[in-house]
C-alpha positions, 0 to 999 in steps of 0.5 A: 093425275096419277099421283092423285089416284094412288092418294085416293087409293090409300085413303080408301084403305086407311078409311076400310082399316079404320072402319073395320078396327071400330067395328071389331073393337066395338064387338070386344066391349062388355057393357052392363057385365053378365055371368053367362060366359060359354066356355068354347069348345075344343073343337073351337079351341083347336080350329082357333089354334090351327089359325093362329098356326097358319097366319104365323102367329104361333110356331110349329112347336108352339102349335103341336105343345099347345095342341097336346095340352088341349086333348089331354086336358092339361090346359085349364077350362073355366066352368 
């Protein structure tokens, strides 16, 4: 009985993960094309960079380097 409960929990977790993946992937698909692109603000870019550091996607060194480049304007910005 315990094994069935563990299996069901695993299935629920897997189904939840697949659903989340499908929903987020669907939002990434562009249909019809558009030239309307809004450049993220400097604040948004800094917030995203901080999240990347906090989650371990970038090291503290990479974070500091990227942050200084964003602030100084070294990173090319699409207009």
